[in-house]
C-alpha positions in Angstrom: 71.9 -21.6 38.7 75.1 -21.0 40.6 76.6 -18.1 42.2 79.3 -17.4 39.7 76.6 -17.8 36.7 74.2 -15.9 38.1 76.8 -13.0 38.8 78.3 -12.9 35.6 74.6 -12.8 33.9 73.9 -9.9 36.2 77.4 -8.0 35.7 76.3 -7.7 31.9 73.3 -5.5 33.1 74.7 -3.4 35.5 77.2 -0.7 36.3 80.2 -1.4 38.0 78.8 0.6 40.8 75.5 -1.0 40.9 77.3 -4.8 40.6 79.5 -3.5 43.9 75.8 -2.8 45.6 74.6 -6.4 44.1 77.1 -8.1 45.9 76.7 -6.4 49.1 72.9 -7.1 49.0 73.7 -10.6 48.2 76.4 -11.2 51.3 73.6 -9.6 53.3 70.7 -11.4 52.1 72.7 -14.9 52.7 73.4 -13.5 56.6 69.6 -12.5 57.1 68.5 -15.9 55.7 71.0 -17.6 58.1 69.9 -15.5 60.9 66.1 -15.7 60.2 66.1 -19.4 58.7 65.4 -18.5 55.1 66.3 -20.8 52.0 69.8 -19.5 51.9 70.1 -20.2 47.8 66.8 -18.5 47.3 68.0 -15.4 49.1 71.2 -15.5 47.1 69.7 -15.7 43.8 67.0 -13.3 44.5 69.5 -10.7 45.9 72.0 -11.1 42.8 68.9 -10.5 40.5 66.9 -7.9 42.4 68.5 -4.9 40.1 68.7 -7.1 36.8 66.2 -4.4 35.3 67.8 -1.1 36.7 69.3 0.5 33.7 66.8 -0.7 31.0 65.5 2.1 29.2 62.2 3.7 30.7 60.3 3.2 27.3 61.2 -0.4 27.6 59.9 -0.8 31.1 56.8 1.2 30.3 56.2 -1.4 27.6 56.9 -4.5 29.5 54.5 -3.0 32.1 51.5 -2.4 29.7 51.9 -5.3 27.5 52.3 -7.7 30.6 49.4 -6.0 32.5 51.2 -5.3 35.4 49.7 -2.8 37.8 49.0 0.2 35.7 49.2 2.7 38.5 53.0 2.0 38.7 53.3 4.4 35.4 52.1 7.1 37.8 55.0 7.0 40.3 58.9 7.4 40.2 59.9 5.3 37.6 62.5 3.9 40.0 59.8 1.9 41.1 59.5 -0.1 37.6 62.8 -2.0 37.6 61.3 -4.6 40.3 58.6 -5.7 38.6 59.9 -5.7 35.4 63.1 -7.2 36.5 60.9 -10.2 37.9 59.3 -10.6 34.2 62.8 -10.4 32.8 64.7 -12.7 35.0 62.0 -15.4 34.5 62.2 -14.6 30.8 66.0 -14.1 30.3 67.5 -15.6 33.2 65.4 -18.6 33.3 64.5 -18.6 36.7 61.0 -19.7 37.2 60.8 -20.1 41.2 57.7 -17.9 42.1 59.5 -17.2 45.6 62.6 -15.7 44.1 60.6 -13.7 41.2 58.4 -12.2 44.0 61.1 -11.2 46.1 62.7 -9.1 43.2 58.9 -7.7 42.1 58.2 -6.3 45.8 62.1 -5.4 46.7 61.0 -1.5 45.9 57.7 -1.2 47.1 56.9 -4.1 49.6 53.6 -5.9 49.7 50.9 -6.8 52.2 51.8 -10.3 53.9 55.2 -10.3 52.7 57.0 -13.6 52.7 60.2 -14.3 54.7 62.0 -14.0 51.7 60.3 -10.9 50.6 61.4 -9.2 53.9 65.2 -10.3 53.4 65.6 -9.1 50.2 63.5 -5.8 50.7 66.2 -5.1 53.9 69.2 -6.5 52.4 68.8 -4.1 49.5 68.2 -1.7 52.5 71.1 -2.0 54.8 73.9 -3.4 52.6 77.2 -2.2 53.6 77.6 0.1 50.7 74.3 2.4 51.7 75.2 5.6 53.7 72.2 7.6 54.7 70.4 9.0 58.0 68.8 5.9 59.7 70.6 3.0 58.1 72.8 2.3 60.9 69.9 2.1 63.3 68.0 -0.3 61.0 71.2 -2.5 60.7 71.5 -3.0 64.4 67.7 -3.5 64.5 68.0 -6.3 61.9 70.4 -7.9 64.1 67.5 -8.5 66.7 64.1 -8.6 64.9 63.6 -8.6 61.3 60.0 -7.5 61.4 61.0 -4.0 63.4 63.7 -3.5 61.2 61.5 -3.8 58.2 59.2 -1.3 59.4 61.7 1.2 60.4 63.0 1.0 56.9 59.8 1.7 55.5 59.0 4.3 57.7 62.2 5.7 56.7 61.5 5.6 53.4 57.9 7.1 53.4 59.2 10.0 55.5 62.0 10.6 53.0 59.6 10.7 50.0 57.4 12.9 51.9 60.0 15.1 52.6 61.0 15.7 48.9 57.3 16.0 48.5 57.3 13.1 46.3 54.4 10.5 46.0 54.6 7.3 47.9 53.4 4.2 46.0 50.4 2.9 47.7 51.5 -0.3 48.6 54.3 0.9 50.6 51.7 2.8 52.8 50.0 -1.0 52.8 53.1 -2.7 53.5 54.0 -0.2 56.5 50.4 -0.6 57.8 50.4 -4.6 57.5 53.8 -4.9 59.2 52.8 -2.2 62.0 49.8 -3.9 62.8 51.8 -7.4 63.4 54.3 -6.1 65.7 
């Protein structure tokens, strides 16, 4: 699927604000793919579709998680996590994208996972550092991403965990496992 077609498909699913975010993630993912030697086209498509299910009704997402036998523990955590695995499922079903690397990058862009692929890392980080993001710590991670993808990723995951803890919100276990896996490899 070419960029224009993909963007048109996604635009129908998103608010204007989220569409602008998606374009920023796409541009950032392409830059990171070029810098770190990932497949540019896969990074572009995964970035375009990463928030495909973001605005689906929670009931629909919950039903898909249950019907598709996705990790049940997702339902015990913030529903903000749901759009990633549900999105991967819907992108395959509705947009016809079958590439497992692209689908996994979409699936894990909110939680991370142990053994993240280069594409997984790029989409997770591009979502975190795209130019429209403004929050404490993002500029530091942007600078790190220019030098070392894994260090930037560790810092972004750490920032996310600390943010959730400060708000007394539970942290999805895969996010802790992601941090530990990445930190052990540095």
